[in-house]
VOKOLTI-427356 format. One record per residue (C-alpha): residue number from 0; x, y, z. Coordinates in nm, 2 decimals, padded with zeros to 4 digits. Example, Ala and Ser with C-alpha at 12.3 -4.5 7.8 and 13.67 -1.06 7.14 Angstrom:
<pt 0; <01.23; -00.45; 00.78>> <pt 1; <01.37; -00.11; 00.71>> 
END
This chain:
<pt 0; <00.00; 00.00; 00.00>> <pt 1; <00.13; 00.34; -00.10>> <pt 2; <00.19; 00.62; 00.16>> <pt 3; <-00.10; 00.86; 00.18>> <pt 4; <-00.02; 01.20; 00.04>> <pt 5; <-00.28; 01.36; 00.27>> <pt 6; <-00.25; 01.38; 00.65>> <pt 7; <-00.59; 01.40; 00.82>> <pt 8; <-00.64; 01.61; 01.13>> <pt 9; <-00.85; 01.54; 01.44>> <pt 10; <-01.09; 01.25; 01.40>> <pt 11; <-01.09; 01.25; 01.03>> <pt 12; <-01.00; 00.94; 00.83>> <pt 13; <-00.88; 00.92; 00.47>> <pt 14; <-01.02; 00.62; 00.27>> <pt 15; <-01.01; 00.48; -00.08>> <pt 16; <-01.32; 00.34; -00.24>> <pt 17; <-01.30; -00.03; -00.32>> <pt 18; <-01.42; -00.16; -00.66>> <pt 19; <-01.78; -00.27; -00.64>> <pt 20; <-01.87; -00.63; -00.73>> <pt 21; <-01.98; -00.64; -01.10>> <pt 22; <-02.19; -00.94; -01.04>> <pt 23; <-02.39; -01.10; -00.75>> <pt 24; <-02.39; -01.47; -00.78>> <pt 25; <-02.46; -01.54; -01.14>> <pt 26; <-02.64; -01.22; -01.21>> <pt 27; <-02.44; -00.94; -01.38>> <pt 28; <-02.53; -00.60; -01.24>> <pt 29; <-02.52; -00.32; -01.51>> <pt 30; <-02.32; -00.01; -01.42>> <pt 31; <-02.64; 00.21; -01.44>> <pt 32; <-02.79; 00.02; -01.15>> <pt 33; <-02.49; 00.00; -00.92>> <pt 34; <-02.51; 00.20; -00.61>> <pt 35; <-02.23; 00.41; -00.48>> <pt 36; <-01.99; 00.16; -00.31>> <pt 37; <-01.98; 00.20; 00.07>> <pt 38; <-01.69; -00.04; 00.13>> <pt 39; <-01.36; 00.15; 00.17>> <pt 40; <-01.00; 00.09; 00.27>> <pt 41; <-00.84; 00.31; 00.53>> <pt 42; <-00.52; 00.48; 00.41>> <pt 43; <-00.46; 00.73; 00.68>> <pt 44; <-00.60; 00.80; 01.03>> <pt 45; <-00.60; 01.14; 01.21>> <pt 46; <-00.45; 01.17; 01.56>> <pt 47; <-00.79; 01.19; 01.73>> <pt 48; <-00.98; 01.45; 01.92>> <pt 49; <-00.82; 01.65; 02.20>> <pt 50; <-01.02; 01.66; 02.52>> <pt 51; <-01.02; 01.96; 02.75>> <pt 52; <-00.81; 01.76; 02.99>> <pt 53; <-00.53; 01.75; 02.73>> <pt 54; <-00.58; 01.37; 02.66>> <pt 55; <-00.60; 01.27; 02.29>> <pt 56; <-00.87; 01.01; 02.20>> <pt 57; <-00.79; 00.81; 01.89>> <pt 58; <-01.08; 00.73; 01.64>> <pt 59; <-01.25; 00.41; 01.72>> <pt 60; <-01.56; 00.21; 01.63>> <pt 61; <-01.78; -00.06; 01.78>> <pt 62; <-01.87; -00.19; 02.12>> <pt 63; <-01.63; -00.26; 02.29>> <pt 64; <-01.44; 00.02; 02.11>> <pt 65; <-01.18; -00.09; 01.86>> <pt 66; <-00.92; 00.15; 01.71>> <pt 67; <-00.94; 00.22; 01.34>> <pt 68; <-00.61; 00.16; 01.17>> <pt 69; <-00.45; 00.19; 00.83>> <pt 70; <-00.54; -00.11; 00.61>> <pt 71; <-00.88; -00.18; 00.77>> <pt 72; <-01.18; -00.23; 00.53>> <pt 73; <-01.47; -00.03; 00.66>> <pt 74; <-01.83; 00.02; 00.58>> <pt 75; <-01.92; 00.39; 00.56>> <pt 76; <-02.27; 00.52; 00.62>> <pt 77; <-02.47; 00.63; 00.31>> <pt 78; <-02.56; 00.98; 00.43>> <pt 79; <-02.24; 01.10; 00.61>> <pt 80; <-02.04; 01.40; 00.51>> <pt 81; <-01.76; 01.32; 00.27>> <pt 82; <-01.50; 01.53; 00.10>> <pt 83; <-01.37; 01.36; -00.22>> <pt 84; <-01.03; 01.48; -00.34>> <pt 85; <-00.78; 01.38; -00.61>> <pt 86; <-00.42; 01.40; -00.50>> <pt 87; <-00.12; 01.26; -00.69>> <pt 88; <-00.35; 01.07; -00.93>> <pt 89; <-00.53; 00.89; -00.64>> <pt 90; <-00.90; 00.94; -00.57>> <pt 91; <-00.93; 00.98; -00.19>> <pt 92; <-01.23; 01.04; 00.04>> <pt 93; <-01.20; 01.22; 00.38>> <pt 94; <-01.46; 01.12; 00.63>> <pt 95; <-01.52; 01.18; 01.00>> <pt 96; <-01.47; 00.87; 01.22>> <pt 97; <-01.84; 00.88; 01.32>> <pt 98; <-01.93; 00.81; 00.96>> <pt 99; <-01.79; 00.46; 00.99>> <pt 100; <-02.06; 00.20; 01.05>> <pt 101; <-01.82; -00.09; 01.11>> <pt 102; <-01.50; -00.27; 01.03>> <pt 103; <-01.53; -00.56; 00.79>> <pt 104; <-01.31; -00.88; 00.83>> 
END
């Protein structure tokens, strides 16, 4: 995996969209009917939010909380705020850690 050319701040996470499956079982899904793929791979994680006490809390997901780390495959919520950018020929998406629904195996 290449180093990420973008360093996120706070609880932001930089992800790359994974290629959607072109078929489901034996049924080929035409491009016009494919939804925006919500499976993404984490390429960079911000340092976390800074509490008033001076303690930094890293981005995490789940119960019990599990830290999000580079290389994780995550499922992103359909209606969260996303910033899509193109840097060094790579299409990257910046999301807030709260926009992650879960980590996929």
